[in-house]
C-alpha positions as CSV (number, residue, x, y, z in Angstrom):
1,X,5.7,14.7,-0.5
2,X,9.4,14.4,0.1
3,X,9.6,11.5,-2.2
4,X,7.7,13.3,-5.0
5,X,9.9,16.4,-4.6
6,X,13.0,14.2,-4.8
7,X,11.9,12.5,-8.0
8,X,11.0,15.9,-9.5
9,X,14.5,17.2,-8.6
10,X,16.2,14.2,-10.3
11,X,15.2,14.0,-14.0
12,X,17.5,11.1,-14.6
13,X,15.0,8.9,-12.6
14,X,12.0,9.9,-14.7
15,X,12.5,7.1,-17.2
16,X,12.0,4.7,-14.3
17,X,8.4,5.9,-13.9
18,X,7.1,5.0,-17.3
19,X,6.5,1.3,-17.0
20,X,5.2,1.5,-13.4
21,X,2.7,4.2,-14.4
22,X,1.4,2.0,-17.3
23,X,1.0,-1.0,-14.9
24,X,-0.8,1.3,-12.3
25,X,-3.1,2.6,-15.0
26,X,-4.1,-0.9,-16.0
27,X,-4.7,-1.8,-12.4
28,X,-6.7,1.4,-11.8
29,X,-9.1,0.6,-14.7
30,X,-9.7,-2.9,-13.4
31,X,-10.3,-1.5,-9.9
32,X,-12.8,1.1,-11.2
33,X,-14.7,-1.7,-13.0
34,X,-14.9,-3.7,-9.7
35,X,-16.1,-0.6,-7.8
36,X,-18.7,0.1,-10.5
37,X,-20.2,-3.4,-10.3
38,X,-20.5,-3.2,-6.5
39,X,-22.2,0.2,-6.8
40,X,-24.5,-1.2,-9.5
41,X,-25.7,-4.0,-7.3
42,X,-26.4,-1.5,-4.5
43,X,-28.4,0.8,-6.8
44,X,-30.5,-2.1,-8.0
45,X,-31.5,-3.0,-4.4
46,X,-34.9,-2.1,-2.9
47,X,-34.3,-0.4,0.4
48,X,-36.6,-1.4,3.3
49,X,-39.2,1.0,4.5
50,X,-38.1,1.3,8.1
51,X,-35.5,4.0,8.6
52,X,-33.3,2.0,10.9
53,X,-33.2,-0.9,8.5
54,X,-32.2,1.5,5.7
55,X,-29.4,2.8,7.9
56,X,-28.1,-0.7,8.5
57,X,-28.2,-1.5,4.7
58,X,-26.4,1.7,3.8
59,X,-23.8,1.1,6.4
60,X,-23.3,-2.5,5.3
61,X,-22.9,-1.4,1.7
62,X,-20.4,1.4,2.6
63,X,-18.4,-1.1,4.6
64,X,-18.5,-3.5,1.6
65,X,-17.2,-0.7,-0.6
66,X,-14.5,0.0,2.0
67,X,-13.5,-3.7,2.0
68,X,-13.2,-3.6,-1.8
69,X,-11.1,-0.5,-1.6
70,X,-8.9,-1.9,1.1
71,X,-8.3,-5.3,-0.5
72,X,-8.1,-3.9,-4.1
73,X,-5.6,-1.2,-3.3
74,X,-3.4,-3.5,-1.3
75,X,-3.5,-6.4,-3.7
76,X,-2.8,-4.3,-6.8
77,X,-0.1,-2.3,-5.2
78,X,1.6,-5.5,-3.9
79,X,1.5,-7.2,-7.2
80,X,2.3,-4.0,-9.0
81,X,5.4,-3.8,-6.9
82,X,6.5,-7.2,-8.1
83,X,6.1,-6.2,-11.8
84,X,7.7,-2.8,-11.2
85,X,10.4,-4.2,-8.8
86,X,13.4,-3.4,-11.1
87,X,12.3,0.2,-11.5
88,X,11.3,0.8,-7.9
89,X,14.5,-1.0,-6.7
90,X,16.6,1.4,-8.9
91,X,15.0,4.4,-7.2
92,X,15.6,3.1,-3.7
93,X,19.2,2.2,-4.7
94,X,19.9,5.6,-6.1
95,X,18.8,7.2,-2.8
96,X,20.6,4.7,-0.6
97,X,23.9,5.1,-2.5
98,X,23.9,8.9,-1.9
99,X,26.7,9.6,0.5
100,X,27.6,5.9,0.8
101,X,29.7,4.8,-2.3
102,X,30.4,1.4,-0.7
103,X,26.8,0.5,-0.2
104,X,26.6,-3.3,-0.4
105,X,24.0,-4.7,-2.9
106,X,22.8,-8.3,-3.4
107,X,22.6,-9.8,-6.9
108,X,19.5,-8.9,-8.9
109,X,18.0,-12.5,-8.6
110,X,18.3,-12.3,-4.9
111,X,16.6,-8.9,-4.8
112,X,13.8,-10.2,-6.9
113,X,13.4,-13.3,-4.8
114,X,13.2,-11.2,-1.7
115,X,10.6,-9.0,-3.3
116,X,8.4,-11.9,-4.2
117,X,8.8,-13.6,-0.8
118,X,8.1,-10.4,1.1
119,X,5.0,-9.7,-1.1
120,X,3.6,-13.2,-0.4
121,X,4.3,-12.7,3.3
122,X,2.6,-9.3,3.3
123,X,-0.5,-10.7,1.5
124,X,-0.7,-13.5,4.1
125,X,-0.5,-11.1,7.1
126,X,-2.8,-8.6,5.3
127,X,-5.6,-11.1,4.7
128,X,-5.2,-12.5,8.3
129,X,-5.5,-9.0,9.8
130,X,-8.4,-8.0,7.5
131,X,-10.2,-11.3,8.4
132,X,-9.9,-10.4,12.0
133,X,-11.2,-6.9,11.5
134,X,-14.2,-8.3,9.6
135,X,-15.4,-9.6,13.0
136,X,-16.2,-5.9,13.7
137,X,-18.6,-6.0,10.8
138,X,-21.1,-8.2,12.7
139,X,-21.3,-5.8,15.7
140,X,-24.9,-4.6,16.5
141,X,-26.4,-1.7,14.5
142,X,-24.2,0.4,12.3
143,X,-21.3,0.6,14.7
144,X,-19.7,-2.6,13.3
145,X,-19.4,-1.5,9.7
146,X,-18.1,2.0,10.8
147,X,-15.6,0.5,13.1
148,X,-14.4,-1.9,10.4
149,X,-14.0,1.0,7.9
150,X,-11.9,3.0,10.4
151,X,-9.7,0.1,11.6
152,X,-9.4,-1.3,8.1
153,X,-8.2,2.1,6.8
154,X,-5.3,2.3,9.2
155,X,-4.4,-1.4,8.8
156,X,-4.3,-1.1,5.0
157,X,-2.1,2.0,5.4
158,X,0.3,0.1,7.6
159,X,0.8,-2.6,4.9
160,X,1.1,0.0,2.1
161,X,3.9,1.6,4.1
162,X,5.5,-1.8,4.6
163,X,5.3,-2.4,0.8
164,X,6.9,1.0,0.0
165,X,9.7,0.3,2.5
166,X,10.4,-3.1,1.1
167,X,12.7,-2.0,-1.7
168,X,14.9,-0.2,0.8
169,X,14.8,-3.2,3.2
170,X,15.8,-5.4,0.3
171,X,19.0,-3.4,-0.2
172,X,19.9,-4.0,3.5
173,X,19.1,-7.7,3.3
174,X,16.5,-7.5,6.0
175,X,14.2,-10.5,6.6
176,X,10.5,-10.1,6.7
177,X,10.3,-10.4,10.5
178,X,12.9,-7.6,10.7
179,X,11.0,-5.4,8.3
180,X,7.8,-5.9,10.2
181,X,9.5,-5.2,13.5
182,X,11.0,-2.0,12.1
183,X,7.6,-0.7,11.0
184,X,5.9,-1.8,14.2
185,X,8.5,0.0,16.3
186,X,7.7,3.2,14.4
187,X,4.0,2.5,14.2
188,X,2.9,6.2,14.2
189,X,5.4,7.1,11.5
190,X,4.6,4.1,9.2
191,X,0.8,4.3,9.7
192,X,0.8,8.0,8.9
193,X,3.0,7.4,5.9
194,X,0.8,4.6,4.7
195,X,-2.4,6.6,5.2
196,X,-1.0,9.4,3.1
197,X,-0.1,6.8,0.4
198,X,-3.6,5.3,0.6
199,X,-5.2,8.7,0.1
200,X,-2.9,9.5,-2.8
201,X,-3.8,6.2,-4.5
202,X,-7.5,7.3,-4.4
203,X,-6.8,10.4,-6.5
204,X,-7.2,9.6,-10.3
205,X,-4.1,10.5,-12.3
206,X,-2.0,11.1,-9.3
207,X,-2.2,7.5,-8.3
208,X,-0.1,6.5,-11.3
209,X,3.0,8.0,-9.7
210,X,2.1,7.7,-6.0
211,X,3.8,4.3,-5.6
212,X,7.1,5.6,-7.0
213,X,6.9,8.6,-4.8
214,X,6.1,6.4,-1.8
215,X,9.2,4.2,-2.6
216,X,11.4,7.3,-2.8
217,X,9.8,8.8,0.4
218,X,10.3,5.5,2.2
219,X,14.0,5.4,1.2
220,X,14.5,8.9,2.5
221,X,12.7,8.1,5.8
222,X,14.8,5.0,6.3
223,X,18.0,7.2,6.0
224,X,16.6,9.3,8.9
225,X,15.7,6.2,11.0
226,X,18.2,3.5,10.0
227,X,18.3,0.0,11.3
228,X,21.7,-0.8,12.9
229,X,23.5,-3.4,10.9
230,X,24.8,-6.5,12.7
């Protein structure tokens, strides 16, 4: 919310939201198509007669939809961040420069390389964590799918937060290990921030500008919890 309020109060930044919003709109349409196909397969299934078997099937399908939601949201936001890097980077830079006229910045090509490398690192860790959580899926009865949905939600939120903070981390020249350590050290803060971002991304229309608001909010949060420079 702080990030959204900040963007609203600075009309000069509005032009930076146009291209990211178009990219997010295209990703959202593709994502809805994927969800629709998954639901279509479920609706065409014949549910078993036993009530307990029906519960297991429904829980499994809901967990599958959650997996699609987790992976789809993370992947599209990660790659959307790469395509929108110049615009999100400009937002983070504008906030970082306030009150610090001598803020050091790396060349544009270095910033882009850091964004690409950080995104690939996030994807690797994200798929590794999600693969581990999928072990919960095979737990007995319906507890496994439910446990996976809950744990997967917070894990996805953490990585979404890490993605939003990346542009501010880029400005400070932080390596991926330093970025991950900063977020882990403030796990409650980053997980809550990521969970709010995740929920915002699920709201049609609002999800077109949520990534930009998350980047602005992350830049503001970092100013309150800075990483000491060596």
